[in-house]
C-alpha positions in Angstrom: 107.0 105.7 120.9 107.6 108.5 117.4 106.0 108.1 114.2 107.3 110.4 111.3 106.0 110.9 108.0 108.8 110.1 105.3 109.2 112.2 102.7 111.9 111.8 100.9 114.3 109.1 100.5 111.8 106.8 100.7 113.8 104.3 99.6 115.7 103.7 102.6 112.9 101.9 104.1 112.4 98.9 100.9 114.1 95.9 103.8 110.4 96.8 105.4 108.3 98.1 103.0 109.0 94.0 101.5 108.1 91.5 103.9 104.7 93.5 102.7 105.0 93.9 99.9 107.7 91.3 98.4 108.1 92.5 94.5 109.7 96.1 94.9 107.9 96.6 91.2 104.9 96.5 92.9 105.6 98.7 95.7 107.1 101.0 92.9 103.8 102.1 91.5 101.9 103.9 94.9 105.8 104.4 97.0 106.2 107.7 94.3 102.7 109.0 94.8 101.5 107.9 98.4 102.4 108.8 101.6 105.0 107.1 103.8 105.1 106.7 107.7 107.5 105.2 110.0 107.8 103.9 113.3 110.1 104.3 115.9 110.2 103.2 120.0 113.8 103.6 119.8 114.5 102.0 116.5 112.2 101.9 113.7 109.7 99.2 114.3 107.1 99.5 111.7 106.3 101.9 107.9 103.1 101.8 106.0 102.1 103.7 102.4 98.8 105.2 102.6 97.3 106.7 99.1 94.5 108.5 97.1 92.0 106.7 95.7 89.5 109.5 96.1 88.1 112.4 97.3 86.4 110.1 99.9 89.1 107.3 99.9 92.8 106.5 100.2 94.5 102.9 101.1 96.3 101.6 103.2 98.7 99.8 100.8 101.5 98.3 103.1 101.9 98.2 106.4 104.8 96.3 107.8 106.7 95.2 111.0 109.8 94.0 112.0 109.5 89.8 112.1 111.4 89.8 115.6 109.1 93.6 117.0 105.7 91.6 115.6 102.7 90.9 118.1 104.0 94.1 120.2 101.3 96.6 119.2 103.1 98.3 117.0 100.9 97.8 113.7 97.8 98.1 115.6 100.0 101.9 116.8 100.2 102.8 113.3 96.9 102.2 111.8 95.1 104.8 114.8 97.6 106.9 113.9 97.3 107.1 110.7 93.4 106.6 110.8 93.1 110.0 112.5 95.1 111.0 110.9 92.8 110.8 108.1 89.1 111.0 109.5 88.9 114.3 108.1 90.3 113.7 104.9 88.1 110.8 103.9 85.5 109.0 104.5 86.4 105.6 104.1 89.9 103.9 104.3 90.8 100.0 102.0 93.3 98.0 103.2 93.3 95.1 100.2 95.4 91.7 101.6 95.3 87.8 100.7 93.0 85.4 102.2 94.9 84.6 105.0 93.0 84.3 108.5 95.6 85.7 110.9 96.2 88.3 108.8 92.4 89.1 107.9 91.9 88.6 111.7 94.1 91.6 112.5 93.0 93.7 110.2 89.0 93.1 111.6 90.3 94.7 114.9 92.1 97.4 113.8 88.4 97.8 112.6 88.0 97.4 108.7 85.2 94.9 107.1 85.1 92.8 104.4 84.1 95.4 101.5 85.0 92.9 97.9 88.1 90.7 96.2 89.8 91.2 93.6 89.6 87.4 91.8 93.0 86.4 90.7 94.6 89.1 91.7 98.2 88.2 92.9 98.3 85.4 90.1 98.2 88.3 87.7 100.6 91.2 89.1 103.4 88.8 90.2 105.9 87.3 88.9 106.2 83.9 91.4 103.4 82.0 93.1 103.2 84.7 96.8 102.6 82.8 99.9 101.5 83.5 103.1 103.0 81.2 105.8 101.5 78.0 103.6 98.4 80.0 102.1 99.2 80.1 98.6 97.9 83.8 98.0 95.6 84.3 94.9 92.7 86.9 95.3 92.7 89.6 97.1 90.3 90.7 99.2 89.8 94.9 100.1 88.3 95.3 103.3 87.3 98.8 104.3 87.3 100.7 107.7 84.5 103.9 107.5 87.0 107.1 109.5 
């Protein structure tokens, strides 16, 4: 397994980024200023984007694993890698997600706890209703992890 920071041609990974954030103009808001990492195990398995928020906080803006590789530990490995990488630069890592039990459980298993929420984030910022399985995403749930 190898994790590589991607510094140019970030849009090459758009198909995978769209699995976690399905509207390209929302990805465009953070991809340019964010650090993009790609996890390879033979071929590409997962990507994530980390964006600085302030002197003490960074945010995991996107993490995605190809569907056929989900549940094999690639996402956890990527979060473990970036947590170790950023612990000397930031105190806290945030991640925002929809209110989906499986995803909240995944982040909990990676050391994140609930921080706050932004009411109506998905309905106010996306041009179509967002669903994770059969659950419509409305509020953005922010989780935090002390690095």
